[in-house]
N, C-alpha and C positions, 0 to 999 in steps of 0.2 A: 310950334316946329320943335319933333323930338329928335333929341341927340343920341345915334347909336354907337356902340363901342365896339368895333369890328377887331378881331384876331385871327389874323390868317394860320393857316399850318405851319408847321416847323419847315421851313426850307434844309432841303437835304435830307432830312430824317423821312418826310412823309413820302418819301420818293416821287412826290411833284415838282424835285426841281434838281439840280445838281450844278456842283461849283468846282473848283480846282484851287489848287493852293502851289506856291512856291516858297520853300521853307531856306535858310540858309545860317549856319551854325559852325558853334565852335563845341569840340567835347573835352572837357577838361580832364576826364577820368571815366574810368570804368562804369562809374556812376552819378555823372554828373554834366551837365551839358546846358548852354544856351544858344536861344533858335531865335531869328526874326523872319515875320512872314509875310509876304501878302496875299490874299484870297480873294477870289470871285464863289459868294454864299449862293451865288444863283438867284432864280426867279420865281414868285407866287405869283399868283392869281387869285382874287376872292373878289365875292361877290356877295355885296350886302342890300337887301330890298330893293332888287334888280339893279342896281348901282353896281359897276366891274372897278379894281383897283388890282394895278401893277406893280409889284415892288422887286427892285433893283438892287442887293444888296454887297457892299463890298467890305472888306476889314485889314487892315494892318495890326500887327501884333508882334510883339518882345516876350518872352516866354523862356523859365528855366524847366528842364525835363530832366527827371531823376531816373534813374534805372536800377532797376533790380534784377539781379542774375537770377535766372532760375538752374540753368546748364550752361555750358562754355558756351554753346551758341546763341541761346534762346534767353531774352532778358522782359521784363513786364517794365510798363512805365509811366510814369505820374507827369501831367502837364499843368502848371500854373503861371499865370501869367497876366498882361496888360494891354490896352491898344486902343484903335481908334475904328468904329466903325461907323461907313458911309452908306444911305441909302436913296433911291427915287423913285418917287410915287409919281406912277400917270394912271389918271382916272377919270371916270365920268364926272364926278363933282370938281375935283380941282388936282393939280398936279405939284408937287415940292419935292424939295430934297430936307432930308433930317441928318445929323450924326451924331453922334456922343461918342464918349471913353466907355469903356466897359473893363470887367476883369474876368478874365477865363481861366477852367478847369479842364482837364481830360484825362482818359486813361487810353494805356494802348497796349502795343506786343512787337519786340522786333527778332530777326531770326539773323543773323550772318550766317551766308551762303559762303561769302569767303573773306580775307581779314580786310579787304575793303569794301565790299557790297554788302549791304542790309537790306531785306524785304522789312517793311513796319505797316502795319495797321492801326488807327487812332481815330478815339471820339473824342472831340471838344467840342463845351457849350458855349458859345460867344456869350451873346446876352440878347435882352430886349431892345427891339428900336423903337420909339413912339412918334407917332404924327400926332399933333393939336391941331384944333381947329373944328370946324363946322361938321366934318365926317372922322372923329378922332378912329386910329387904327395903330395896333402894333405887331411887327413880326417878331417872333423867337427863332435865334437862327442856330443852328448843330450842324455840326459836320461829322462826317465819318470819310475818312483818306486811306486809299493804299497807297505806299511808295515804296520808292529805293532810294536809298542813301548811300553815296559814296562818298567814303572816308578817307582823306589825303592822310598817307604815314609817310 
């Protein structure tokens, strides 16, 4: 019996899946913020040797966000953090869950529409979650998000 290693396409990045996230945090200054978030990283389906597997991924994370103002309203940002990723695997051969801690990093941009409202686009690389066993597999998760921030002042 041969063992195959299956690596699926990136969730969210390949266009085969979409996800969403809810973030909350505190901006200490114009340059620095901390955020916590819960993310649904979506689903991907993979086929290997005639067998199908469906992976559903989610994560919780805590991040530092650094803002670098370019103009009065526009900033670029860098994100670094840590969290916990969970995944469910449902397939023809076996179904099981996996979870692991991760370090993440990302980049983005923000535009202040008004003093309290900001539009933000960001890319975050979460990590690779692996399933060990008779049918090994791993899923790498990246997410591009577009959102609106409300700043309490």
